[in-house]
ROBALUM-969654 format. One record per atom (N, C-alpha, C): x, y, z. Coordinates in steps of 0.2 Angstrom, whole numbers, plus 5000, padded with zeros to 4 digits. Atoms other than C-alpha are relative to their C-alpha. Layout:
<recs>
XYZ
...
</recs>
This chain:
<recs>
500449955003
509547345062
500350075003
499849934998
510247525062
499450045001
500549954999
509147655070
500350075001
499849934999
509347835069
499450045003
500649964996
508347955081
500250075000
499949925001
508248145077
499750035006
500349964994
507848275091
500350074999
499849935000
507948465093
499650044996
500449955004
506648525081
499550045004
500549964997
505348645085
499850074996
500249935003
504648825082
500550055002
499549954998
505848965081
499850064995
500149945004
505749145075
500550014995
499549995005
506649205059
500650045004
499449974997
508449245064
500249965006
499850044994
508449115078
500449944998
499650065001
509448955080
499749945003
500250064997
509148775083
500649954999
499550055001
510248625085
499749935000
500250075000
509748455079
500549955001
499550064998
510448295085
499749944997
500250065003
510448125077
500449955004
499750054997
510847975088
500049944996
500050065003
511347815080
500149945005
500050064996
511147635087
500649964998
499450045002
512747585079
500650054999
499449965000
514547655078
500050044993
500049965006
514647795065
500850014998
499349995002
516547785066
500249954996
499850055004
516847685051
500250044994
499749965006
517947735036
499550014994
500449995006
516547715024
499350035002
500649964998
515147805034
500050074998
500149935001
514447965028
499350015003
500649984997
513148055038
499750064997
500349945004
511948175030
499450025004
500649984998
510548285035
499650024993
500449985006
509148305022
499450045003
500649974998
507548405023
499550004994
500550005005
505848405015
499450055002
500549964999
504648545014
499349984997
500750025003
502748525010
500050014993
500049995007
502548494992
500650004996
499450005004
504348484988
500449935001
499650065000
505648344985
500550015006
499550004995
506848294999
500650024997
499449975003
508448394997
500649985005
499450014996
510248365004
500250075003
499849944996
510648495017
500850005001
499350004997
512348445024
500349935000
499750065000
513548305023
500750005004
499350014997
515048245034
500249935000
499750065001
516248105031
500349975006
499650034995
517147985042
500650045002
499449964999
518648105040
499850075002
500349934998
517548255045
500050054995
500149955005
517548335028
499250014999
500749985000
515948435026
499850034993
500349975006
514848495012
499350025001
500649974998
513348605012
499650024993
500449975006
511848655000
500250075000
499849935000
512148824994
499550055004
500549964997
510548885002
500150005008
499950004993
511248845020
500750025001
499349994998
513148885018
500050075004
499949944996
513749005031
499550015006
500550004995
512248975042
499949935004
500050074996
512248785046
500649975000
499450034999
513548685053
499949935002
500150074998
513648495053
500649975004
499450024996
514748405066
499849935002
500150074998
514948225073
500449995006
499650024994
515448155090
500049924999
499950085001
516047975086
499949965007
500050034993
516147935105
499249995002
500750014999
514247965106
499649984995
500450025006
513747905089
499550054998
500449955001
512948065086
500250064995
499949955005
512848195072
499550065002
500349944998
512348375075
499950044993
500149945005
511648515064
499850065003
500149934997
511848685071
499750054994
500349955005
510648805062
499950075003
500049934997
510848985064
499750054994
500349965004
510049135056
499449974995
500550045003
508549035052
499550044996
500449975004
507349085038
499349964999
500650045001
505549045035
500049944994
499950055006
506048945019
500449945003
499750054997
507048835031
499549955003
500550044997
505448765037
499949934996
500050075003
505348575034
500149955005
499850054996
505548405041
500749984999
499350025001
507348365044
500149935002
499950084999
507948185042
500849995000
499350035000
509648105047
500049944996
499950065005
510347985035
500749975001
499350035000
511847865036
500049954994
499850055006
512647785021
500649975002
499550044998
513747645024
500049934997
500050075003
514347485015
499449994995
500550005005
513147525001
499250005002
500750004997
511647535013
499850075002
500249944998
510647685017
499450005006
500450004994
509747715034
499750075001
500449934999
508447855039
499750005007
500449994994
507747925055
499350024998
500749995001
505947965057
499950084998
500149935001
506248155055
499850045006
500249964995
506048305066
499850074996
500349955004
504948455061
500450075003
499849934999
505748635060
499650054997
500449955002
504648775059
500250075001
499849934999
505248955056
499550054999
500649955001
503849085059
500050055006
500149954995
503549245068
499249995003
</recs>
């Protein structure tokens, strides 16, 4: 059973920064593994924020390009999401997701609130 545990969420003022971490109970260094960060704001659908492949190719939602950076540390089985220049509209529960061998695994989510 794959487990993903997110951490690093919290309350931050607009313009501030946070770094989210997602620790996996399994090796994420797999040629077929894709790690994602999603978020879901109240009353909205879950949306894909950032993706990183096993080859470290990255992709971002237009709304976070230039502000968020996804990275991975295969030795620690951990994926990070560095979030800079945060805006109130970034407020959401952020979820880590692993897609591998046709399966999809989710963490429990971590709350990010951007407010003054």
